[in-house]
N, CA, C and O atoms as a DFTB+ gen file, in Angstrom:
192 C
 N C O
     1  1    -179.485      57.971      51.786
     2  2    -180.481      57.575      50.818
     3  2    -181.884      57.976      51.257
     4  3    -182.733      58.270      50.416
     5  1    -182.136      57.991      52.556
     6  2    -183.459      58.373      53.040
     7  2    -183.828      59.796      52.636
     8  3    -184.989      60.077      52.337
     9  1    -182.835      60.701      52.626
    10  2    -183.092      62.080      52.201
    11  2    -183.462      62.119      50.721
    12  3    -184.303      62.918      50.309
    13  1    -182.844      61.268      49.935
    14  2    -183.132      61.205      48.507
    15  2    -184.561      60.715      48.263
    16  3    -185.281      61.270      47.432
    17  1    -184.956      59.696      48.978
    18  2    -186.324      59.172      48.843
    19  2    -187.334      60.213      49.313
    20  3    -188.397      60.357      48.710
    21  1    -187.017      60.934      50.371
    22  2    -187.904      61.991      50.859
    23  2    -188.035      63.103      49.821
    24  3    -189.129      63.629      49.616
    25  1    -186.937      63.466      49.166
    26  2    -186.978      64.483      48.120
    27  2    -187.833      64.006      46.952
    28  3    -188.618      64.776      46.399
    29  1    -187.684      62.747      46.581
    30  2    -188.487      62.186      45.496
    31  2    -189.969      62.206      45.859
    32  3    -190.810      62.500      45.009
    33  1    -190.291      61.900      47.093
    34  2    -191.691      61.927      47.541
    35  2    -192.255      63.345      47.468
    36  3    -193.407      63.536      47.079
    37  1    -191.456      64.328      47.837
    38  2    -191.892      65.729      47.742
    39  2    -192.156      66.117      46.291
    40  3    -193.156      66.767      45.984
    41  1    -191.253      65.712      45.406
    42  2    -191.419      66.011      43.989
    43  2    -192.672      65.324      43.450
    44  3    -193.435      65.923      42.693
    45  1    -192.879      64.081      43.837
    46  2    -194.052      63.342      43.384
    47  2    -195.330      64.042      43.840
    48  3    -196.284      64.164      43.071
    49  1    -195.348      64.490      45.063
    50  2    -196.521      65.190      45.590
    51  2    -196.806      66.459      44.785
    52  3    -197.959      66.745      44.462
    53  1    -195.764      67.213      44.463
    54  2    -195.919      68.443      43.676
    55  2    -196.444      68.136      42.282
    56  3    -197.372      68.790      41.807
    57  1    -195.858      67.149      41.632
    58  2    -196.283      66.783      40.278
    59  2    -197.739      66.336      40.260
    60  3    -198.510      66.751      39.395
    61  1    -198.109      65.496      41.208
    62  2    -199.483      65.009      41.270
    63  2    -200.472      66.122      41.609
    64  3    -201.600      66.112      41.115
    65  1    -200.068      67.076      42.440
    66  2    -200.937      68.194      42.800
    67  2    -201.272      69.051      41.576
    68  3    -202.354      69.633      41.495
    69  1    -200.345      69.123      40.637
    70  2    -200.562      69.887      39.405
    71  2    -201.187      69.040      38.295
    72  3    -201.534      69.555      37.232
    73  1    -201.326      67.745      38.550
    74  2    -201.888      66.866      37.541
    75  2    -200.926      66.559      36.408
    76  3    -201.349      66.152      35.326
    77  1    -199.623      66.752      36.648
    78  2    -198.605      66.511      35.625
    79  2    -198.232      65.037      35.595
    80  3    -198.062      64.411      36.641
    81  1    -198.108      64.490      34.404
    82  2    -197.647      63.122      34.238
    83  2    -196.130      63.131      34.190
    84  3    -195.528      63.967      33.517
    85  1    -195.521      62.207      34.897
    86  2    -194.067      62.178      34.995
    87  2    -193.615      60.769      35.329
    88  3    -194.431      59.910      35.663
    89  1    -192.333      60.538      35.240
    90  2    -191.762      59.292      35.745
    91  2    -190.335      59.554      36.199
    92  3    -189.626      60.386      35.634
    93  1    -189.938      58.834      37.218
    94  2    -188.568      58.915      37.697
    95  2    -187.673      58.104      36.771
    96  3    -188.059      57.040      36.288
    97  1    -186.495      58.613      36.535
    98  2    -185.526      57.945      35.680
    99  2    -184.184      57.929      36.397
   100  3    -184.069      58.470      37.497
   101  1    -183.205      57.339      35.817
   102  2    -181.861      57.359      36.383
   103  2    -181.690      56.409      37.549
   104  3    -182.414      55.422      37.681
   105  1    -180.725      56.721      38.390
   106  2    -180.329      55.843      39.482
   107  2    -181.448      55.502      40.449
   108  3    -181.513      54.379      40.947
   109  1    -182.325      56.448      40.719
   110  2    -183.423      56.178      41.644
   111  2    -184.384      55.143      41.061
   112  3    -184.853      54.260      41.780
   113  1    -184.675      55.242      39.786
   114  2    -185.551      54.259      39.141
   115  2    -184.894      52.884      39.109
   116  3    -185.564      51.865      39.273
   117  1    -183.604      52.862      38.899
   118  2    -182.884      51.589      38.865
   119  2    -182.990      50.883      40.216
   120  3    -183.015      49.654      40.270
   121  1    -183.050      51.639      41.291
   122  2    -183.197      51.048      42.627
   123  2    -184.441      50.170      42.696
   124  3    -184.431      49.128      43.352
   125  1    -185.490      50.577      42.035
   126  2    -186.756      49.848      42.104
   127  2    -186.804      48.651      41.160
   128  3    -187.501      47.676      41.439
   129  1    -186.080      48.710      40.057
   130  2    -186.225      47.698      39.013
   131  2    -184.994      46.838      38.785
   132  3    -185.032      45.924      37.961
   133  1    -183.914      47.103      39.486
   134  2    -182.683      46.362      39.217
   135  2    -181.871      46.238      40.502
   136  3    -182.427      46.245      41.601
   137  1    -180.594      46.126      40.362
   138  2    -179.707      46.006      41.516
   139  2    -179.479      47.375      42.151
   140  3    -179.410      48.383      41.448
   141  1    -179.364      47.412      43.471
   142  2    -179.097      48.685      44.150
   143  2    -177.790      49.316      43.679
   144  3    -176.798      48.626      43.446
   145  1    -177.811      50.622      43.547
   146  2    -176.585      51.349      43.220
   147  2    -176.658      52.736      43.819
   148  3    -177.746      53.248      44.082
   149  1    -175.526      53.336      44.031
   150  2    -175.448      54.634      44.679
   151  2    -175.885      55.736      43.722
   152  3    -175.485      55.751      42.558
   153  1    -176.695      56.646      44.209
   154  2    -177.060      57.839      43.471
   155  2    -177.263      58.967      44.466
   156  3    -177.633      58.726      45.615
   157  1    -177.027      60.178      44.039
   158  2    -177.190      61.310      44.950
   159  2    -178.114      62.391      44.404
   160  3    -178.122      63.521      44.893
   161  1    -178.900      62.029      43.375
   162  2    -179.868      62.983      42.856
   163  2    -181.129      62.264      42.395
   164  3    -181.173      61.037      42.300
   165  1    -182.144      63.057      42.113
   166  2    -183.415      62.535      41.632
   167  2    -183.622      63.075      40.213
   168  3    -183.671      64.285      39.995
   169  1    -183.739      62.169      39.274
   170  2    -183.991      62.555      37.893
   171  2    -185.409      62.161      37.532
   172  3    -185.906      61.124      37.973
   173  1    -186.055      62.987      36.733
   174  2    -187.382      62.641      36.258
   175  2    -187.594      63.233      34.888
   176  3    -186.863      64.121      34.451
   177  1    -188.595      62.730      34.226
   178  2    -188.996      63.307      32.954
   179  2    -190.468      63.676      33.044
   180  3    -191.278      62.944      33.615
   181  1    -190.788      64.799      32.483
   182  2    -192.163      65.293      32.471
   183  2    -192.790      64.866      31.146
   184  3    -192.267      65.173      30.075
   185  1    -193.904      64.161      31.229
   186  2    -194.566      63.631      30.045
   187  2    -195.677      64.557      29.595
   188  3    -196.298      65.235      30.414
   189  1    -195.927      64.586      28.318
   190  2    -197.044      65.376      27.814
   191  2    -197.817      64.639      26.783
   192  3    -198.796      65.164      26.252
């Protein structure tokens, strides 16, 4: 899971560097707002 969080942090840094609005969705977002569950990818949506 630590590798997944590190990947998400890298993606967040890239998005913020470009000034793009985004949010994480899927299993990673559920980790923050609900019960823990297994996920092996990072999903996000790009907002405009």
